[in-house]
Chimera marker file (.cmm) of the C-alpha trace (Angstrom):
<marker_set name="trace">
<marker id="1" x="-23.588" y="12.182" z="-21.634" r="1" g="1" b="0" radius="0.5"/>
<marker id="2" x="-21.442" y="9.453" z="-20.105" r="1" g="1" b="0" radius="0.5"/>
<marker id="3" x="-17.957" y="9.722" z="-21.617" r="1" g="1" b="0" radius="0.5"/>
<marker id="4" x="-16.284" y="6.528" z="-22.807" r="1" g="1" b="0" radius="0.5"/>
<marker id="5" x="-12.764" y="5.768" z="-21.604" r="1" g="1" b="0" radius="0.5"/>
<marker id="6" x="-13.429" y="6.719" z="-17.984" r="1" g="1" b="0" radius="0.5"/>
<marker id="7" x="-14.329" y="4.545" z="-15.014" r="1" g="1" b="0" radius="0.5"/>
<marker id="8" x="-17.236" y="5.203" z="-12.655" r="1" g="1" b="0" radius="0.5"/>
<marker id="9" x="-18.343" y="4.470" z="-9.080" r="1" g="1" b="0" radius="0.5"/>
<marker id="10" x="-21.763" y="3.851" z="-7.576" r="1" g="1" b="0" radius="0.5"/>
<marker id="11" x="-21.257" y="7.096" z="-5.613" r="1" g="1" b="0" radius="0.5"/>
<marker id="12" x="-21.046" y="8.941" z="-8.976" r="1" g="1" b="0" radius="0.5"/>
<marker id="13" x="-17.357" y="9.757" z="-9.230" r="1" g="1" b="0" radius="0.5"/>
<marker id="14" x="-15.529" y="9.457" z="-12.555" r="1" g="1" b="0" radius="0.5"/>
<marker id="15" x="-11.939" y="8.279" z="-12.796" r="1" g="1" b="0" radius="0.5"/>
<marker id="16" x="-9.403" y="8.856" z="-15.573" r="1" g="1" b="0" radius="0.5"/>
<marker id="17" x="-6.270" y="6.744" z="-15.362" r="1" g="1" b="0" radius="0.5"/>
<marker id="18" x="-2.958" y="8.375" z="-16.283" r="1" g="1" b="0" radius="0.5"/>
<marker id="19" x="-0.137" y="5.844" z="-15.736" r="1" g="1" b="0" radius="0.5"/>
<marker id="20" x="0.207" y="5.361" z="-11.961" r="1" g="1" b="0" radius="0.5"/>
<marker id="21" x="-2.311" y="8.031" z="-10.987" r="1" g="1" b="0" radius="0.5"/>
<marker id="22" x="-5.947" y="8.901" z="-11.547" r="1" g="1" b="0" radius="0.5"/>
<marker id="23" x="-7.868" y="12.141" z="-11.930" r="1" g="1" b="0" radius="0.5"/>
<marker id="24" x="-11.212" y="12.152" z="-10.110" r="1" g="1" b="0" radius="0.5"/>
<marker id="25" x="-14.349" y="14.260" z="-10.383" r="1" g="1" b="0" radius="0.5"/>
<marker id="26" x="-18.092" y="13.838" z="-10.091" r="1" g="1" b="0" radius="0.5"/>
<marker id="27" x="-20.269" y="12.799" z="-13.002" r="1" g="1" b="0" radius="0.5"/>
<marker id="28" x="-22.659" y="14.935" z="-14.977" r="1" g="1" b="0" radius="0.5"/>
<marker id="29" x="-25.493" y="13.034" z="-13.287" r="1" g="1" b="0" radius="0.5"/>
<marker id="30" x="-24.124" y="13.907" z="-9.818" r="1" g="1" b="0" radius="0.5"/>
<marker id="31" x="-23.664" y="17.608" z="-10.546" r="1" g="1" b="0" radius="0.5"/>
<marker id="32" x="-27.154" y="17.708" z="-12.061" r="1" g="1" b="0" radius="0.5"/>
<marker id="33" x="-28.628" y="16.202" z="-8.878" r="1" g="1" b="0" radius="0.5"/>
<marker id="34" x="-26.723" y="18.678" z="-6.685" r="1" g="1" b="0" radius="0.5"/>
<marker id="35" x="-27.750" y="21.660" z="-8.859" r="1" g="1" b="0" radius="0.5"/>
<marker id="36" x="-25.802" y="24.896" z="-8.279" r="1" g="1" b="0" radius="0.5"/>
<marker id="37" x="-22.496" y="24.048" z="-6.575" r="1" g="1" b="0" radius="0.5"/>
<marker id="38" x="-21.383" y="26.876" z="-4.282" r="1" g="1" b="0" radius="0.5"/>
<marker id="39" x="-18.481" y="25.412" z="-2.262" r="1" g="1" b="0" radius="0.5"/>
<marker id="40" x="-15.941" y="22.596" z="-2.462" r="1" g="1" b="0" radius="0.5"/>
<marker id="41" x="-13.884" y="21.331" z="0.477" r="1" g="1" b="0" radius="0.5"/>
<marker id="42" x="-10.735" y="19.770" z="-0.946" r="1" g="1" b="0" radius="0.5"/>
<marker id="43" x="-8.489" y="17.248" z="0.809" r="1" g="1" b="0" radius="0.5"/>
<marker id="44" x="-4.871" y="18.083" z="1.601" r="1" g="1" b="0" radius="0.5"/>
<marker id="45" x="-2.222" y="16.984" z="-0.865" r="1" g="1" b="0" radius="0.5"/>
<marker id="46" x="-0.064" y="14.232" z="0.587" r="1" g="1" b="0" radius="0.5"/>
<marker id="47" x="-3.013" y="12.682" z="2.428" r="1" g="1" b="0" radius="0.5"/>
<marker id="48" x="-3.337" y="8.921" z="2.137" r="1" g="1" b="0" radius="0.5"/>
<marker id="49" x="-6.831" y="7.671" z="1.327" r="1" g="1" b="0" radius="0.5"/>
<marker id="50" x="-8.408" y="4.254" z="1.014" r="1" g="1" b="0" radius="0.5"/>
<marker id="51" x="-11.035" y="3.292" z="-1.541" r="1" g="1" b="0" radius="0.5"/>
<marker id="52" x="-14.532" y="4.483" z="-0.581" r="1" g="1" b="0" radius="0.5"/>
<marker id="53" x="-13.179" y="6.817" z="2.134" r="1" g="1" b="0" radius="0.5"/>
<marker id="54" x="-14.678" y="10.311" z="2.335" r="1" g="1" b="0" radius="0.5"/>
<marker id="55" x="-12.072" y="12.789" z="1.126" r="1" g="1" b="0" radius="0.5"/>
<marker id="56" x="-13.969" y="16.014" z="0.473" r="1" g="1" b="0" radius="0.5"/>
<marker id="57" x="-17.307" y="17.789" z="0.473" r="1" g="1" b="0" radius="0.5"/>
<marker id="58" x="-19.283" y="19.417" z="-2.319" r="1" g="1" b="0" radius="0.5"/>
<marker id="59" x="-21.962" y="21.893" z="-1.266" r="1" g="1" b="0" radius="0.5"/>
<marker id="60" x="-24.776" y="23.186" z="-3.413" r="1" g="1" b="0" radius="0.5"/>
<marker id="61" x="-27.729" y="25.444" z="-2.763" r="1" g="1" b="0" radius="0.5"/>
<marker id="62" x="-29.655" y="22.242" z="-2.105" r="1" g="1" b="0" radius="0.5"/>
<marker id="63" x="-27.395" y="19.856" z="-0.146" r="1" g="1" b="0" radius="0.5"/>
<marker id="64" x="-23.889" y="18.972" z="0.995" r="1" g="1" b="0" radius="0.5"/>
<marker id="65" x="-22.524" y="15.745" z="-0.491" r="1" g="1" b="0" radius="0.5"/>
<marker id="66" x="-19.409" y="13.776" z="0.327" r="1" g="1" b="0" radius="0.5"/>
<marker id="67" x="-16.717" y="13.075" z="-2.240" r="1" g="1" b="0" radius="0.5"/>
<marker id="68" x="-15.337" y="9.552" z="-1.913" r="1" g="1" b="0" radius="0.5"/>
<marker id="69" x="-11.927" y="8.299" z="-2.972" r="1" g="1" b="0" radius="0.5"/>
<marker id="70" x="-12.618" y="5.709" z="-5.670" r="1" g="1" b="0" radius="0.5"/>
<marker id="71" x="-9.228" y="4.048" z="-5.112" r="1" g="1" b="0" radius="0.5"/>
<marker id="72" x="-6.542" y="3.844" z="-2.452" r="1" g="1" b="0" radius="0.5"/>
<marker id="73" x="-3.467" y="6.031" z="-2.708" r="1" g="1" b="0" radius="0.5"/>
<marker id="74" x="-2.057" y="9.459" z="-1.951" r="1" g="1" b="0" radius="0.5"/>
<marker id="75" x="-3.670" y="12.759" z="-2.934" r="1" g="1" b="0" radius="0.5"/>
<marker id="76" x="-1.094" y="14.216" z="-5.328" r="1" g="1" b="0" radius="0.5"/>
<marker id="77" x="-2.994" y="17.310" z="-6.511" r="1" g="1" b="0" radius="0.5"/>
<marker id="78" x="-6.228" y="19.177" z="-5.943" r="1" g="1" b="0" radius="0.5"/>
<marker id="79" x="-8.027" y="21.559" z="-8.285" r="1" g="1" b="0" radius="0.5"/>
<marker id="80" x="-7.413" y="24.810" z="-6.386" r="1" g="1" b="0" radius="0.5"/>
<marker id="81" x="-9.410" y="26.734" z="-9.013" r="1" g="1" b="0" radius="0.5"/>
<marker id="82" x="-12.578" y="25.198" z="-7.532" r="1" g="1" b="0" radius="0.5"/>
<marker id="83" x="-12.064" y="27.232" z="-4.347" r="1" g="1" b="0" radius="0.5"/>
<marker id="84" x="-12.794" y="30.391" z="-6.365" r="1" g="1" b="0" radius="0.5"/>
<marker id="85" x="-15.048" y="28.868" z="-9.035" r="1" g="1" b="0" radius="0.5"/>
<marker id="86" x="-16.876" y="25.806" z="-7.632" r="1" g="1" b="0" radius="0.5"/>
<marker id="87" x="-19.482" y="26.223" z="-10.377" r="1" g="1" b="0" radius="0.5"/>
<marker id="88" x="-16.856" y="24.841" z="-12.787" r="1" g="1" b="0" radius="0.5"/>
<marker id="89" x="-18.072" y="21.408" z="-11.694" r="1" g="1" b="0" radius="0.5"/>
<marker id="90" x="-21.556" y="22.253" z="-13.020" r="1" g="1" b="0" radius="0.5"/>
<marker id="91" x="-20.262" y="23.752" z="-16.261" r="1" g="1" b="0" radius="0.5"/>
<marker id="92" x="-17.616" y="21.161" z="-17.162" r="1" g="1" b="0" radius="0.5"/>
<marker id="93" x="-17.545" y="18.202" z="-14.739" r="1" g="1" b="0" radius="0.5"/>
<marker id="94" x="-15.215" y="16.062" z="-16.878" r="1" g="1" b="0" radius="0.5"/>
<marker id="95" x="-12.502" y="18.622" z="-17.616" r="1" g="1" b="0" radius="0.5"/>
<marker id="96" x="-12.278" y="21.975" z="-15.839" r="1" g="1" b="0" radius="0.5"/>
<marker id="97" x="-14.321" y="20.553" z="-12.939" r="1" g="1" b="0" radius="0.5"/>
<marker id="98" x="-11.889" y="17.762" z="-11.967" r="1" g="1" b="0" radius="0.5"/>
<marker id="99" x="-11.413" y="17.624" z="-8.188" r="1" g="1" b="0" radius="0.5"/>
<marker id="100" x="-8.379" y="15.539" z="-7.136" r="1" g="1" b="0" radius="0.5"/>
<marker id="101" x="-5.527" y="13.455" z="-8.474" r="1" g="1" b="0" radius="0.5"/>
<marker id="102" x="-4.532" y="10.295" z="-6.608" r="1" g="1" b="0" radius="0.5"/>
<marker id="103" x="-1.275" y="8.333" z="-6.927" r="1" g="1" b="0" radius="0.5"/>
<marker id="104" x="-2.416" y="4.707" z="-6.964" r="1" g="1" b="0" radius="0.5"/>
<marker id="105" x="-1.260" y="2.348" z="-4.235" r="1" g="1" b="0" radius="0.5"/>
<marker id="106" x="-3.337" y="-0.592" z="-5.510" r="1" g="1" b="0" radius="0.5"/>
<marker id="107" x="-4.043" y="-0.380" z="-9.263" r="1" g="1" b="0" radius="0.5"/>
<marker id="108" x="-6.065" y="-3.623" z="-9.077" r="1" g="1" b="0" radius="0.5"/>
<marker id="109" x="-8.861" y="-1.612" z="-7.412" r="1" g="1" b="0" radius="0.5"/>
<marker id="110" x="-9.599" y="-0.080" z="-10.816" r="1" g="1" b="0" radius="0.5"/>
<marker id="111" x="-10.936" y="-3.481" z="-11.881" r="1" g="1" b="0" radius="0.5"/>
<marker id="112" x="-13.803" y="-3.026" z="-9.394" r="1" g="1" b="0" radius="0.5"/>
<marker id="113" x="-15.089" y="0.135" z="-11.121" r="1" g="1" b="0" radius="0.5"/>
<marker id="114" x="-17.675" y="0.435" z="-13.905" r="1" g="1" b="0" radius="0.5"/>
<marker id="115" x="-17.092" y="1.385" z="-17.512" r="1" g="1" b="0" radius="0.5"/>
<marker id="116" x="-19.477" y="3.815" z="-19.275" r="1" g="1" b="0" radius="0.5"/>
<marker id="117" x="-21.967" y="1.106" z="-20.325" r="1" g="1" b="0" radius="0.5"/>
<marker id="118" x="-22.108" y="-0.413" z="-16.844" r="1" g="1" b="0" radius="0.5"/>
<marker id="119" x="-22.547" y="3.041" z="-15.270" r="1" g="1" b="0" radius="0.5"/>
<marker id="120" x="-25.396" y="3.809" z="-17.698" r="1" g="1" b="0" radius="0.5"/>
<marker id="121" x="-27.076" y="0.526" z="-16.718" r="1" g="1" b="0" radius="0.5"/>
<marker id="122" x="-26.540" y="1.368" z="-13.039" r="1" g="1" b="0" radius="0.5"/>
<marker id="123" x="-28.218" y="4.776" z="-13.493" r="1" g="1" b="0" radius="0.5"/>
<marker id="124" x="-31.148" y="3.162" z="-15.272" r="1" g="1" b="0" radius="0.5"/>
<marker id="125" x="-31.565" y="0.622" z="-12.466" r="1" g="1" b="0" radius="0.5"/>
<marker id="126" x="-31.564" y="3.440" z="-9.873" r="1" g="1" b="0" radius="0.5"/>
<marker id="127" x="-34.447" y="5.351" z="-11.470" r="1" g="1" b="0" radius="0.5"/>
<link id1="1" id2="2" r="1" g="1" b="0" radius="0.2"/>
<link id1="2" id2="3" r="1" g="1" b="0" radius="0.2"/>
<link id1="3" id2="4" r="1" g="1" b="0" radius="0.2"/>
<link id1="4" id2="5" r="1" g="1" b="0" radius="0.2"/>
<link id1="5" id2="6" r="1" g="1" b="0" radius="0.2"/>
<link id1="6" id2="7" r="1" g="1" b="0" radius="0.2"/>
<link id1="7" id2="8" r="1" g="1" b="0" radius="0.2"/>
<link id1="8" id2="9" r="1" g="1" b="0" radius="0.2"/>
<link id1="9" id2="10" r="1" g="1" b="0" radius="0.2"/>
<link id1="10" id2="11" r="1" g="1" b="0" radius="0.2"/>
<link id1="11" id2="12" r="1" g="1" b="0" radius="0.2"/>
<link id1="12" id2="13" r="1" g="1" b="0" radius="0.2"/>
<link id1="13" id2="14" r="1" g="1" b="0" radius="0.2"/>
<link id1="14" id2="15" r="1" g="1" b="0" radius="0.2"/>
<link id1="15" id2="16" r="1" g="1" b="0" radius="0.2"/>
<link id1="16" id2="17" r="1" g="1" b="0" radius="0.2"/>
<link id1="17" id2="18" r="1" g="1" b="0" radius="0.2"/>
<link id1="18" id2="19" r="1" g="1" b="0" radius="0.2"/>
<link id1="19" id2="20" r="1" g="1" b="0" radius="0.2"/>
<link id1="20" id2="21" r="1" g="1" b="0" radius="0.2"/>
<link id1="21" id2="22" r="1" g="1" b="0" radius="0.2"/>
<link id1="22" id2="23" r="1" g="1" b="0" radius="0.2"/>
<link id1="23" id2="24" r="1" g="1" b="0" radius="0.2"/>
<link id1="24" id2="25" r="1" g="1" b="0" radius="0.2"/>
<link id1="25" id2="26" r="1" g="1" b="0" radius="0.2"/>
<link id1="26" id2="27" r="1" g="1" b="0" radius="0.2"/>
<link id1="27" id2="28" r="1" g="1" b="0" radius="0.2"/>
<link id1="28" id2="29" r="1" g="1" b="0" radius="0.2"/>
<link id1="29" id2="30" r="1" g="1" b="0" radius="0.2"/>
<link id1="30" id2="31" r="1" g="1" b="0" radius="0.2"/>
<link id1="31" id2="32" r="1" g="1" b="0" radius="0.2"/>
<link id1="32" id2="33" r="1" g="1" b="0" radius="0.2"/>
<link id1="33" id2="34" r="1" g="1" b="0" radius="0.2"/>
<link id1="34" id2="35" r="1" g="1" b="0" radius="0.2"/>
<link id1="35" id2="36" r="1" g="1" b="0" radius="0.2"/>
<link id1="36" id2="37" r="1" g="1" b="0" radius="0.2"/>
<link id1="37" id2="38" r="1" g="1" b="0" radius="0.2"/>
<link id1="38" id2="39" r="1" g="1" b="0" radius="0.2"/>
<link id1="39" id2="40" r="1" g="1" b="0" radius="0.2"/>
<link id1="40" id2="41" r="1" g="1" b="0" radius="0.2"/>
<link id1="41" id2="42" r="1" g="1" b="0" radius="0.2"/>
<link id1="42" id2="43" r="1" g="1" b="0" radius="0.2"/>
<link id1="43" id2="44" r="1" g="1" b="0" radius="0.2"/>
<link id1="44" id2="45" r="1" g="1" b="0" radius="0.2"/>
<link id1="45" id2="46" r="1" g="1" b="0" radius="0.2"/>
<link id1="46" id2="47" r="1" g="1" b="0" radius="0.2"/>
<link id1="47" id2="48" r="1" g="1" b="0" radius="0.2"/>
<link id1="48" id2="49" r="1" g="1" b="0" radius="0.2"/>
<link id1="49" id2="50" r="1" g="1" b="0" radius="0.2"/>
<link id1="50" id2="51" r="1" g="1" b="0" radius="0.2"/>
<link id1="51" id2="52" r="1" g="1" b="0" radius="0.2"/>
<link id1="52" id2="53" r="1" g="1" b="0" radius="0.2"/>
<link id1="53" id2="54" r="1" g="1" b="0" radius="0.2"/>
<link id1="54" id2="55" r="1" g="1" b="0" radius="0.2"/>
<link id1="55" id2="56" r="1" g="1" b="0" radius="0.2"/>
<link id1="56" id2="57" r="1" g="1" b="0" radius="0.2"/>
<link id1="57" id2="58" r="1" g="1" b="0" radius="0.2"/>
<link id1="58" id2="59" r="1" g="1" b="0" radius="0.2"/>
<link id1="59" id2="60" r="1" g="1" b="0" radius="0.2"/>
<link id1="60" id2="61" r="1" g="1" b="0" radius="0.2"/>
<link id1="61" id2="62" r="1" g="1" b="0" radius="0.2"/>
<link id1="62" id2="63" r="1" g="1" b="0" radius="0.2"/>
<link id1="63" id2="64" r="1" g="1" b="0" radius="0.2"/>
<link id1="64" id2="65" r="1" g="1" b="0" radius="0.2"/>
<link id1="65" id2="66" r="1" g="1" b="0" radius="0.2"/>
<link id1="66" id2="67" r="1" g="1" b="0" radius="0.2"/>
<link id1="67" id2="68" r="1" g="1" b="0" radius="0.2"/>
<link id1="68" id2="69" r="1" g="1" b="0" radius="0.2"/>
<link id1="69" id2="70" r="1" g="1" b="0" radius="0.2"/>
<link id1="70" id2="71" r="1" g="1" b="0" radius="0.2"/>
<link id1="71" id2="72" r="1" g="1" b="0" radius="0.2"/>
<link id1="72" id2="73" r="1" g="1" b="0" radius="0.2"/>
<link id1="73" id2="74" r="1" g="1" b="0" radius="0.2"/>
<link id1="74" id2="75" r="1" g="1" b="0" radius="0.2"/>
<link id1="75" id2="76" r="1" g="1" b="0" radius="0.2"/>
<link id1="76" id2="77" r="1" g="1" b="0" radius="0.2"/>
<link id1="77" id2="78" r="1" g="1" b="0" radius="0.2"/>
<link id1="78" id2="79" r="1" g="1" b="0" radius="0.2"/>
<link id1="79" id2="80" r="1" g="1" b="0" radius="0.2"/>
<link id1="80" id2="81" r="1" g="1" b="0" radius="0.2"/>
<link id1="81" id2="82" r="1" g="1" b="0" radius="0.2"/>
<link id1="82" id2="83" r="1" g="1" b="0" radius="0.2"/>
<link id1="83" id2="84" r="1" g="1" b="0" radius="0.2"/>
<link id1="84" id2="85" r="1" g="1" b="0" radius="0.2"/>
<link id1="85" id2="86" r="1" g="1" b="0" radius="0.2"/>
<link id1="86" id2="87" r="1" g="1" b="0" radius="0.2"/>
<link id1="87" id2="88" r="1" g="1" b="0" radius="0.2"/>
<link id1="88" id2="89" r="1" g="1" b="0" radius="0.2"/>
<link id1="89" id2="90" r="1" g="1" b="0" radius="0.2"/>
<link id1="90" id2="91" r="1" g="1" b="0" radius="0.2"/>
<link id1="91" id2="92" r="1" g="1" b="0" radius="0.2"/>
<link id1="92" id2="93" r="1" g="1" b="0" radius="0.2"/>
<link id1="93" id2="94" r="1" g="1" b="0" radius="0.2"/>
<link id1="94" id2="95" r="1" g="1" b="0" radius="0.2"/>
<link id1="95" id2="96" r="1" g="1" b="0" radius="0.2"/>
<link id1="96" id2="97" r="1" g="1" b="0" radius="0.2"/>
<link id1="97" id2="98" r="1" g="1" b="0" radius="0.2"/>
<link id1="98" id2="99" r="1" g="1" b="0" radius="0.2"/>
<link id1="99" id2="100" r="1" g="1" b="0" radius="0.2"/>
<link id1="100" id2="101" r="1" g="1" b="0" radius="0.2"/>
<link id1="101" id2="102" r="1" g="1" b="0" radius="0.2"/>
<link id1="102" id2="103" r="1" g="1" b="0" radius="0.2"/>
<link id1="103" id2="104" r="1" g="1" b="0" radius="0.2"/>
<link id1="104" id2="105" r="1" g="1" b="0" radius="0.2"/>
<link id1="105" id2="106" r="1" g="1" b="0" radius="0.2"/>
<link id1="106" id2="107" r="1" g="1" b="0" radius="0.2"/>
<link id1="107" id2="108" r="1" g="1" b="0" radius="0.2"/>
<link id1="108" id2="109" r="1" g="1" b="0" radius="0.2"/>
<link id1="109" id2="110" r="1" g="1" b="0" radius="0.2"/>
<link id1="110" id2="111" r="1" g="1" b="0" radius="0.2"/>
<link id1="111" id2="112" r="1" g="1" b="0" radius="0.2"/>
<link id1="112" id2="113" r="1" g="1" b="0" radius="0.2"/>
<link id1="113" id2="114" r="1" g="1" b="0" radius="0.2"/>
<link id1="114" id2="115" r="1" g="1" b="0" radius="0.2"/>
<link id1="115" id2="116" r="1" g="1" b="0" radius="0.2"/>
<link id1="116" id2="117" r="1" g="1" b="0" radius="0.2"/>
<link id1="117" id2="118" r="1" g="1" b="0" radius="0.2"/>
<link id1="118" id2="119" r="1" g="1" b="0" radius="0.2"/>
<link id1="119" id2="120" r="1" g="1" b="0" radius="0.2"/>
<link id1="120" id2="121" r="1" g="1" b="0" radius="0.2"/>
<link id1="121" id2="122" r="1" g="1" b="0" radius="0.2"/>
<link id1="122" id2="123" r="1" g="1" b="0" radius="0.2"/>
<link id1="123" id2="124" r="1" g="1" b="0" radius="0.2"/>
<link id1="124" id2="125" r="1" g="1" b="0" radius="0.2"/>
<link id1="125" id2="126" r="1" g="1" b="0" radius="0.2"/>
<link id1="126" id2="127" r="1" g="1" b="0" radius="0.2"/>
</marker_set>
């Protein structure tokens, strides 16, 4: 269940590039580990972030987990629907459950991320 065409981080975020911006969410694996997501703290639009900086929080019945910016840039949009329906991340993490959009300030950082095959190998090495 690791979609091709996306990039992935070791902190289990997925990244979809769209020209000079990216859409970011958490992977199926991450939402499965969190179990029932009950709250999402979103960053403010217009905020500048650097790669690997904490930019939000996802809370489940089990634990609170940080969301990390996979790349540097400016938060251009947040998925406001998650404030009312955080469980969308559990139901559809790669579409309806997207979390933020970031305007890239350093597109070369994308080269540091994993493709689907590398992420699968990373997951296998973790277990």
